[in-house]
DSSP file (Angstrom, degrees, kcal/mol; ACC not computed):
  #  RESIDUE AA STRUCTURE BP1 BP2  ACC     N-H-->O    O-->H-N    N-H-->O    O-->H-N    TCO  KAPPA ALPHA  PHI   PSI    X-CA   Y-CA   Z-CA
    1    1 A M              0   0    0      0, 0.0     2,-0.0     0, 0.0     0, 0.0   0.000 360.0 360.0 360.0 138.1  -20.9  -66.4  -94.5
    2    2 A S     >  -     0   0    0      1,-0.1     4,-1.6     4,-0.0     5,-0.1  -0.297 360.0-118.0 -78.5 166.8  -20.2  -63.9  -97.1
    3    3 A L  H  > S+     0   0    0      2,-0.2     4,-2.4     1,-0.2     5,-0.2   0.867 114.2  55.1 -73.2 -37.0  -17.7  -64.3  -99.9
    4    4 A D  H  > S+     0   0    0      1,-0.2     4,-2.5     2,-0.2    -1,-0.2   0.931 109.5  47.2 -60.2 -43.2  -15.6  -61.4  -98.7
    5    5 A K  H  > S+     0   0    0      1,-0.2     4,-1.9     2,-0.2    -1,-0.2   0.883 113.1  48.7 -68.0 -39.5  -15.4  -62.9  -95.2
    6    6 A T  H  X S+     0   0    0     -4,-1.6     4,-2.1     2,-0.2    -1,-0.2   0.893 111.8  48.1 -68.4 -38.2  -14.4  -66.3  -96.6
    7    7 A S  H  X S+     0   0    0     -4,-2.4     4,-2.5     1,-0.2    -2,-0.2   0.855 110.5  52.7 -67.8 -36.4  -11.8  -64.9  -98.9
    8    8 A N  H  X S+     0   0    0     -4,-2.5     4,-1.8     2,-0.2    -1,-0.2   0.862 109.4  48.0 -66.9 -36.8  -10.4  -62.9  -96.0
    9    9 A Q  H  X S+     0   0    0     -4,-1.9     4,-2.9     2,-0.2    -2,-0.2   0.900 111.4  51.1 -70.5 -37.0  -10.1  -66.0  -93.8
   10   10 A S  H  X S+     0   0    0     -4,-2.1     4,-2.3     1,-0.2    -2,-0.2   0.917 110.5  49.3 -63.3 -39.9   -8.4  -67.9  -96.7
   11   11 A L  H  X S+     0   0    0     -4,-2.5     4,-1.9     2,-0.2    -1,-0.2   0.860 111.8  47.8 -64.4 -38.1   -6.0  -65.1  -97.1
   12   12 A A  H  X S+     0   0    0     -4,-1.8     4,-2.5     2,-0.2    -2,-0.2   0.902 110.8  51.8 -67.0 -43.2   -5.2  -65.0  -93.4
   13   13 A E  H  X S+     0   0    0     -4,-2.9     4,-2.1     2,-0.2    -2,-0.2   0.896 110.4  48.0 -58.4 -43.6   -4.8  -68.8  -93.3
   14   14 A A  H  X S+     0   0    0     -4,-2.3     4,-2.2     2,-0.2    -1,-0.2   0.896 112.0  48.9 -63.4 -39.9   -2.3  -68.7  -96.2
   15   15 A Q  H  X S+     0   0    0     -4,-1.9     4,-3.0     1,-0.2     5,-0.2   0.915 111.0  51.5 -67.5 -45.0   -0.4  -65.9  -94.6
   16   16 A R  H  X S+     0   0    0     -4,-2.5     4,-2.2     2,-0.2    -2,-0.2   0.890 111.3  46.4 -58.0 -43.1   -0.3  -67.9  -91.3
   17   17 A R  H  X S+     0   0    0     -4,-2.1     4,-2.5     2,-0.2    -1,-0.2   0.887 113.1  50.3 -70.9 -39.6    1.0  -71.1  -93.0
   18   18 A R  H  X S+     0   0    0     -4,-2.2     4,-2.0     2,-0.2     5,-0.3   0.968 111.2  48.2 -62.3 -49.3    3.7  -69.0  -94.9
   19   19 A E  H  X S+     0   0    0     -4,-3.0     4,-2.1     1,-0.2     5,-0.2   0.887 110.7  51.4 -58.0 -40.7    4.8  -67.3  -91.7
   20   20 A E  H  X S+     0   0    0     -4,-2.2     4,-2.8    -5,-0.2     5,-0.3   0.948 108.1  54.4 -62.7 -44.9    5.0  -70.7  -89.9
   21   21 A G  H  X S+     0   0    0     -4,-2.5     4,-1.6     1,-0.2    -2,-0.2   0.907 113.6  36.3 -56.3 -48.4    7.1  -72.1  -92.7
   22   22 A Y  H  X S+     0   0    0     -4,-2.0     4,-2.3     2,-0.2    -1,-0.2   0.772 116.1  56.2 -76.2 -24.2    9.8  -69.4  -92.6
   23   23 A R  H  X S+     0   0    0     -4,-2.1     4,-3.0    -5,-0.3     5,-0.3   0.977 105.9  49.5 -68.7 -52.4    9.7  -69.2  -88.9
   24   24 A E  H  X S+     0   0    0     -4,-2.8     4,-1.4     1,-0.2    -2,-0.2   0.907 114.7  45.4 -49.6 -46.0   10.3  -72.8  -88.4
   25   25 A K  H  X S+     0   0    0     -4,-1.6     4,-2.2    -5,-0.3     3,-0.4   0.938 111.4  52.4 -66.8 -44.2   13.3  -72.6  -90.9
   26   26 A A  H  X S+     0   0    0     -4,-2.3     4,-2.6     1,-0.2    -2,-0.2   0.948 109.0  49.2 -54.5 -54.2   14.6  -69.5  -89.3
   27   27 A L  H  < S+     0   0    0     -4,-3.0    -1,-0.2     1,-0.3    -2,-0.2   0.779 112.7  48.8 -68.5 -22.5   14.5  -71.1  -85.8
   28   28 A K  H  < S+     0   0    0     -4,-1.4    -1,-0.3    -3,-0.4    -2,-0.2   0.877 117.2  42.3 -78.1 -38.7   16.4  -74.2  -87.1
   29   29 A M  H  < S+     0   0    0     -4,-2.2    -2,-0.2    -5,-0.2    -3,-0.2   0.807 113.0  46.7 -80.2 -29.0   19.0  -72.0  -88.8
   30   30 A Y  S  < S-     0   0    0     -4,-2.6     2,-0.1    -5,-0.1    39,-0.0  -0.768  87.3-101.3-115.8 157.8   19.8  -69.4  -86.3
   31   31 A P        -     0   0    0      0, 0.0     2,-2.7     0, 0.0    39,-0.1  -0.457  44.7-104.9 -73.8 149.5   20.6  -69.5  -82.5
   32   32 A W  S    S+     0   0    0      9,-0.1     9,-2.6    -2,-0.1     2,-0.4  -0.353  83.0 118.0 -76.7  61.2   17.5  -68.4  -80.3
   33   33 A V  B    S-A   40   0A   0     -2,-2.7     7,-0.2     7,-0.2    37,-0.2  -0.996  72.1-111.5-132.9 134.3   19.0  -65.0  -79.6
   34   34 A C     >  -     0   0    0      5,-2.6     4,-1.2    -2,-0.4    37,-0.3  -0.463  23.1-141.1 -66.4 129.7   17.7  -61.6  -80.4
   35   35 A G  T  4 S+     0   0    0     35,-3.5    -1,-0.2    -2,-0.2    36,-0.1   0.605  94.6  36.3 -67.8 -11.9   19.9  -60.1  -83.0
   36   36 A R  T  4 S+     0   0    0     34,-0.2    -1,-0.1     3,-0.1    35,-0.1   0.847 127.9  23.5-101.8 -57.6   19.7  -56.7  -81.5
   37   37 A C  T  4 S-     0   0    0      2,-0.1    -2,-0.1     1,-0.0    34,-0.1   0.683  93.0-128.5 -87.7 -19.0   19.5  -56.9  -77.6
   38   38 A G     <  +     0   0    0     -4,-1.2    -3,-0.1     1,-0.2    33,-0.0   0.420  50.5 156.1  87.8  -6.2   21.2  -60.3  -77.3
   39   39 A R        -     0   0    0     -6,-0.1    -5,-2.6     1,-0.1     2,-0.2  -0.291  36.2-133.6 -55.1 136.2   18.5  -61.9  -75.1
   40   40 A E  B     -A   33   0A   0     -7,-0.2     2,-0.3     2,-0.0    -7,-0.2  -0.639  20.0-162.3 -87.2 147.6   18.3  -65.7  -75.2
   41   41 A F        +     0   0    0     -9,-2.6     2,-0.3    -2,-0.2    -9,-0.1  -0.991  19.4 145.7-135.5 150.0   15.1  -67.5  -75.6
   42   42 A S    >   +     0   0    0     -2,-0.3     3,-1.3     0, 0.0     4,-0.1  -0.962  51.9  11.3-162.1 168.0   13.9  -71.1  -75.0
   43   43 A G  G >  S-     0   0    0     -2,-0.3     3,-1.2     1,-0.3     4,-0.2  -0.328 128.0  -8.2  64.8-135.7   10.8  -72.9  -73.8
   44   44 A K  G >  S+     0   0    0      1,-0.2     3,-1.0     2,-0.1    -1,-0.3   0.766 133.1  62.1 -72.4 -27.0    7.7  -71.0  -73.5
   45   45 A R  G X  S+     0   0    0     -3,-1.3     3,-1.4     1,-0.2    -1,-0.2   0.503  77.5  87.4 -72.1  -9.3    9.5  -67.7  -74.2
   46   46 A L  G X  S+     0   0    0     -3,-1.2     3,-1.4     1,-0.3    -1,-0.2   0.761  75.9  68.3 -69.4 -21.3   10.6  -68.8  -77.5
   47   47 A S  G <  S+     0   0    0     -3,-1.0    -1,-0.3     1,-0.2    -2,-0.2   0.663  88.7  66.9 -62.6 -19.3    7.2  -67.4  -78.8
   48   48 A E  G <  S+     0   0    0     -3,-1.4    25,-1.4    -4,-0.1     2,-0.6   0.510  83.6  88.8 -75.2 -11.3    8.6  -63.9  -78.0
   49   49 A L  E <   -B   72   0B   0     -3,-1.4    23,-0.2    23,-0.2     2,-0.2  -0.815  63.2-169.2 -94.3 124.6   11.2  -64.3  -80.7
   50   50 A T  E     -B   71   0B   0     21,-3.8    21,-2.4    -2,-0.6     2,-0.6  -0.687  23.8-118.5-112.9 164.1   10.1  -63.1  -84.1
   51   51 A V  E     -B   70   0B   0     -2,-0.2     2,-0.5    19,-0.2    19,-0.2  -0.910  31.5-163.0 -99.6 117.2   11.5  -63.4  -87.7
   52   52 A H  E     -B   69   0B   0     17,-3.5    17,-1.6    -2,-0.6     2,-0.7  -0.914  15.3-134.8-109.6 138.4   12.2  -60.1  -89.1
   53   53 A H  E >   -B   68   0B   0     -2,-0.5     3,-2.4    15,-0.2    15,-0.2  -0.779  10.1-151.1 -85.8 112.3   12.7  -59.5  -92.8
   54   54 A R  T 3  S+     0   0    0     13,-2.9    -1,-0.1    -2,-0.7    14,-0.1   0.829  99.1  41.3 -54.6 -37.0   15.7  -57.3  -93.3
   55   55 A D  T 3  S-     0   0    0     12,-0.4    -1,-0.3     2,-0.2     3,-0.1   0.391 110.1-122.3 -92.9   2.6   14.3  -55.8  -96.4
   56   56 A H  S <  S+     0   0    0     -3,-2.4     2,-0.7    11,-0.2    -2,-0.1   0.643  75.2 124.2  66.7  15.9   10.8  -55.5  -94.9
   57   57 A N    >   -     0   0    0      3,-0.1     3,-1.7     1,-0.1    -1,-0.2  -0.894  44.9-167.1-110.3 106.9    9.4  -57.6  -97.8
   58   58 A H  T 3  S+     0   0    0     -2,-0.7    -1,-0.1     1,-0.3    -2,-0.0   0.608  86.5  60.4 -67.2  -9.5    7.6  -60.7  -96.3
   59   59 A D  T 3  S+     0   0    0      1,-0.1     2,-1.2    -3,-0.0    -1,-0.3   0.585  82.4  87.0 -88.4 -14.8    7.5  -62.3  -99.7
   60   60 A N    <   +     0   0    0     -3,-1.7    -5,-0.2     1,-0.1    -3,-0.1  -0.736  49.7 151.2 -94.1  96.6   11.3  -62.4 -100.0
   61   61 A N        -     0   0    0     -2,-1.2    -1,-0.1    -8,-0.1    -3,-0.0  -0.719  23.9-170.0-126.9  74.4   12.1  -65.7  -98.2
   62   62 A P    >   -     0   0    0      0, 0.0     3,-2.3     0, 0.0     5,-0.2  -0.390  31.4-118.6 -65.1 142.5   15.3  -67.1  -99.8
   63   63 A P  T 3  S+     0   0    0      0, 0.0     0, 0.0     0, 0.0     0, 0.0   0.790 112.8  59.0 -49.3 -33.8   16.2  -70.6  -98.8
   64   64 A D  T 3  S-     0   0    0      1,-0.1    -3,-0.0   -35,-0.0     0, 0.0   0.584 106.1-128.0 -75.0 -10.6   19.4  -69.6  -97.2
   65   65 A G    X   +     0   0    0     -3,-2.3     3,-1.5     1,-0.1    -1,-0.1   0.754  61.0 143.3  72.7  20.9   17.5  -67.3  -94.8
   66   66 A S  T 3   +     0   0    0      1,-0.3    -1,-0.1    -4,-0.1    -5,-0.1   0.669  67.9  54.7 -73.4 -12.1   19.7  -64.3  -95.8
   67   67 A N  T 3  S+     0   0    0     -5,-0.2   -13,-2.9   -13,-0.1   -12,-0.4   0.388 100.9  79.1-100.3   9.4   16.7  -61.8  -95.6
   68   68 A W  E <   +B   53   0B   0     -3,-1.5     2,-0.3   -15,-0.2   -15,-0.2  -0.778  47.2 174.1-114.3 159.2   15.9  -62.9  -92.0
   69   69 A E  E     -B   52   0B   0    -17,-1.6   -17,-3.5    -2,-0.3     2,-0.5  -0.946  33.9-115.7-152.7 147.4   17.0  -62.2  -88.5
   70   70 A L  E     +B   51   0B   0     -2,-0.3   -35,-3.5   -37,-0.2     2,-0.4  -0.705  39.6 171.6 -82.0 122.1   15.6  -63.3  -85.2
   71   71 A L  E     -B   50   0B   0    -21,-2.4   -21,-3.8    -2,-0.5   -37,-0.1  -0.995  32.4-116.8-135.7 149.0   14.4  -60.4  -83.0
   72   72 A C  E  >  -B   49   0B   0     -2,-0.4     4,-2.5   -23,-0.2   -23,-0.2  -0.285  41.9 -98.6 -70.0 167.7   12.5  -60.3  -79.8
   73   73 A L  H  > S+     0   0    0    -25,-1.4     4,-2.3     1,-0.2     5,-0.2   0.865 122.2  48.0 -48.7 -43.0    9.0  -58.6  -79.8
   74   74 A Y  H  > S+     0   0    0      1,-0.2     4,-2.0     2,-0.2    -1,-0.2   0.906 113.5  42.9 -73.0 -41.5   10.4  -55.4  -78.5
   75   75 A C  H  > S+     0   0    0      2,-0.2     4,-2.5     1,-0.2    -1,-0.2   0.848 115.3  51.9 -72.9 -32.9   13.3  -55.0  -80.7
   76   76 A H  H  X S+     0   0    0     -4,-2.5     4,-2.4     2,-0.2    -2,-0.2   0.922 109.5  48.4 -66.4 -41.7   11.1  -56.1  -83.7
   77   77 A D  H  X S+     0   0    0     -4,-2.3     4,-2.1    -5,-0.2    -2,-0.2   0.900 113.8  49.0 -71.5 -36.9    8.4  -53.5  -82.9
   78   78 A N  H  X S+     0   0    0     -4,-2.0     4,-2.7     2,-0.2    -2,-0.2   0.916 109.1  51.7 -58.4 -48.2   11.3  -50.8  -82.6
   79   79 A E  H  X S+     0   0    0     -4,-2.5     4,-2.1     1,-0.2    -2,-0.2   0.898 112.2  46.3 -60.0 -44.9   12.8  -51.8  -85.9
   80   80 A H  H  X S+     0   0    0     -4,-2.4     4,-2.4     2,-0.2    -1,-0.2   0.850 110.5  52.3 -71.6 -30.6    9.5  -51.4  -87.6
   81   81 A A  H  X S+     0   0    0     -4,-2.1     4,-2.4     2,-0.2    -2,-0.2   0.885 110.4  48.2 -64.7 -40.4    8.8  -48.1  -85.9
   82   82 A R  H  X S+     0   0    0     -4,-2.7     4,-2.5     2,-0.2    -2,-0.2   0.903 111.6  51.3 -68.0 -36.8   12.1  -46.8  -87.1
   83   83 A Y  H  X S+     0   0    0     -4,-2.1     4,-2.5     2,-0.2    -2,-0.2   0.924 110.9  47.3 -67.4 -43.9   11.3  -48.1  -90.6
   84   84 A T  H  X S+     0   0    0     -4,-2.4     4,-2.9     2,-0.2    -1,-0.2   0.921 111.4  50.6 -61.1 -44.4    8.0  -46.4  -90.6
   85   85 A D  H  X S+     0   0    0     -4,-2.4     4,-2.7     2,-0.2    -2,-0.2   0.921 110.7  50.6 -58.6 -45.4    9.5  -43.1  -89.4
   86   86 A Q  H  < S+     0   0    0     -4,-2.5    -2,-0.2     1,-0.2    -1,-0.2   0.918 112.5  45.1 -56.8 -46.0   12.1  -43.4  -92.2
   87   87 A Q  H >< S+     0   0    0     -4,-2.5     3,-1.3     1,-0.2    -2,-0.2   0.932 114.0  50.0 -68.5 -42.7    9.5  -43.9  -94.8
   88   88 A Y  H 3< S+     0   0    0     -4,-2.9     7,-0.2     1,-0.2    -2,-0.2   0.886 119.1  36.3 -65.2 -35.6    7.3  -41.0  -93.3
   89   89 A F  T 3< S+     0   0    0     -4,-2.7    -1,-0.2    -5,-0.2    -2,-0.2   0.093  85.6 143.9-106.5  26.8   10.2  -38.5  -93.2
   90   90 A A    X   -     0   0    0     -3,-1.3     3,-2.4     1,-0.1     6,-0.2  -0.325  63.9 -86.0 -68.0 149.4   11.9  -39.6  -96.4
   91   91 A E  T 3  S+     0   0    0      1,-0.3    -1,-0.1     3,-0.0     3,-0.1  -0.258 116.2  18.8 -54.8 136.4   13.4  -36.9  -98.5
   92   92 A G  T 3  S+     0   0    0      1,-0.3    -1,-0.3    -3,-0.1     2,-0.2   0.375  90.5 139.4  83.7  -1.5   11.0  -35.3 -100.9
   93   93 A S    X   -     0   0    0     -3,-2.4     3,-1.4     1,-0.2    -1,-0.3  -0.516  57.1-137.0 -74.0 139.7    8.0  -36.6  -98.9
   94   94 A T  T 3  S+     0   0    0      1,-0.3    -1,-0.2    -2,-0.2    -5,-0.1   0.756 106.1  59.6 -63.5 -19.7    5.2  -34.2  -98.5
   95   95 A A  T 3  S+     0   0    0     -7,-0.2    -1,-0.3    -5,-0.1    -6,-0.1   0.569  76.5 114.0 -84.2 -10.4    5.0  -35.3  -94.9
   96   96 A T  S <  S-     0   0    0     -3,-1.4     2,-0.2    -6,-0.2    -7,-0.1  -0.394  75.4-117.3 -65.5 124.7    8.6  -34.2  -94.2
   97   97 A P        -     0   0    0      0, 0.0     2,-0.4     0, 0.0    -1,-0.1  -0.473  30.1-151.7 -71.0 134.4    8.5  -31.3  -91.8
   98   98 A Q        -     0   0    0     -2,-0.2     3,-0.0    -3,-0.0     0, 0.0  -0.789  16.7-115.1-103.6 140.0    9.9  -28.2  -93.3
   99   99 A A        -     0   0    0     -2,-0.4     2,-0.1     1,-0.1    -1,-0.0  -0.572  42.1-108.1 -71.3 135.6   11.5  -25.4  -91.4
  100  100 A P        -     0   0    0      0, 0.0     2,-0.6     0, 0.0    -1,-0.1  -0.367  29.4-121.5 -64.8 145.8    9.5  -22.2  -91.6
  101  101 A K        +     0   0    0     -2,-0.1     2,-0.3    -3,-0.0    -3,-0.0  -0.752  37.9 178.7 -91.8 123.5   11.0  -19.6  -93.8
  102  102 A T        -     0   0    0     -2,-0.6     0, 0.0     1,-0.1     0, 0.0  -0.905  30.8-164.7-128.4 156.7   11.5  -16.4  -92.0
  103  103 A T        +     0   0    0     -2,-0.3     2,-0.2     2,-0.0    -1,-0.1   0.534  59.7 108.1-112.6 -12.2   13.0  -13.1  -92.9
  104  104 A F        -     0   0    0      2,-0.0     2,-0.5     1,-0.0    -2,-0.1  -0.487  49.6-165.6 -67.6 127.0   13.5  -11.7  -89.4
  105  105 A K    >   -     0   0    0     -2,-0.2     3,-1.6     1,-0.1     4,-0.3  -0.952   8.7-156.3-120.6 114.3   17.1  -11.6  -88.3
  106  106 A A  T 3  S+     0   0    0     -2,-0.5     3,-0.1     1,-0.3    -1,-0.1   0.721  93.2  28.0 -56.7 -31.8   17.5  -11.1  -84.7
  107  107 A F  T >> S+     0   0    0      1,-0.1     3,-1.1     2,-0.1     4,-0.5   0.024  83.0 121.9-115.9  21.9   21.0   -9.6  -84.7
  108  108 A G  T <4 S+     0   0    0     -3,-1.6     3,-0.2     1,-0.2     4,-0.2   0.853  83.4  31.2 -56.4 -43.7   20.6   -8.1  -88.1
  109  109 A G  T 3> S+     0   0    0     -4,-0.3     4,-2.1     1,-0.2    -1,-0.2   0.267  90.9 100.7-100.1  12.5   21.3   -4.5  -86.9
  110  110 A L  H <> S+     0   0    0     -3,-1.1     4,-2.7     1,-0.2     5,-0.3   0.926  77.7  53.7 -62.4 -47.6   23.7   -5.4  -84.1
  111  111 A A  H  X S+     0   0    0     -4,-0.5     4,-2.2     1,-0.2    -1,-0.2   0.897 109.8  48.3 -59.7 -40.6   26.9   -4.5  -86.0
  112  112 A E  H  > S+     0   0    0     -4,-0.2     4,-2.3     2,-0.2    -1,-0.2   0.888 111.5  49.2 -65.1 -41.3   25.6   -1.1  -86.8
  113  113 A L  H  X S+     0   0    0     -4,-2.1     4,-2.3     2,-0.2    -2,-0.2   0.906 111.9  49.4 -65.7 -37.2   24.5   -0.4  -83.2
  114  114 A L  H  X S+     0   0    0     -4,-2.7     4,-3.2     2,-0.2     5,-0.2   0.920 110.2  50.6 -63.9 -44.8   27.9   -1.6  -81.9
  115  115 A K  H  X S+     0   0    0     -4,-2.2     4,-2.1    -5,-0.3    -2,-0.2   0.922 111.9  47.9 -58.4 -45.6   29.7    0.7  -84.5
  116  116 A Q  H  X S+     0   0    0     -4,-2.3     4,-1.8     2,-0.2    -1,-0.2   0.904 110.2  51.5 -60.2 -44.0   27.6    3.6  -83.3
  117  117 A K  H  X S+     0   0    0     -4,-2.3     4,-1.6     1,-0.2    -2,-0.2   0.939 110.1  49.3 -58.3 -49.0   28.3    2.9  -79.7
  118  118 A D  H  < S+     0   0    0     -4,-3.2    -1,-0.2     1,-0.2     3,-0.2   0.895 111.5  50.0 -61.6 -38.4   32.1    2.8  -80.4
  119  119 A E  H  < S+     0   0    0     -4,-2.1    -1,-0.2     1,-0.2    -2,-0.2   0.822 108.5  51.7 -68.3 -31.7   32.0    6.0  -82.2
  120  120 A A  H  <        0   0    0     -4,-1.8    -1,-0.2     1,-0.2    -2,-0.2   0.777 360.0 360.0 -77.4 -25.7   30.1    7.6  -79.5
  121  121 A D     <        0   0    0     -4,-1.6    -1,-0.2    -3,-0.2    -2,-0.2   0.475 360.0 360.0 -79.6 360.0   32.7    6.5  -76.9
């Protein structure tokens, strides 16, 4: 086994232990209900309830759980997709779609045409 593979496995194991720790705490602190859609979970379905970090920082785990909320898998995925979109389209981002600059004015000469028509009538 290479050193890189060993260190990757060690990091993954440490992350899994950290997640288990705050997940257990969150499940003891909060009702087993999704904070967005309101679905209730118990038994085998409890695994579908995830701990979401409100500030999206997985290292911010205060003992009072104030950075956590329980979300079902679907709402959690939706929340992260919204956050990713927000980051992608943030103001000043080079990825922000810009409206093309145009000089064409579809009705630019309309007033003059109408004026000519009125004078001709």
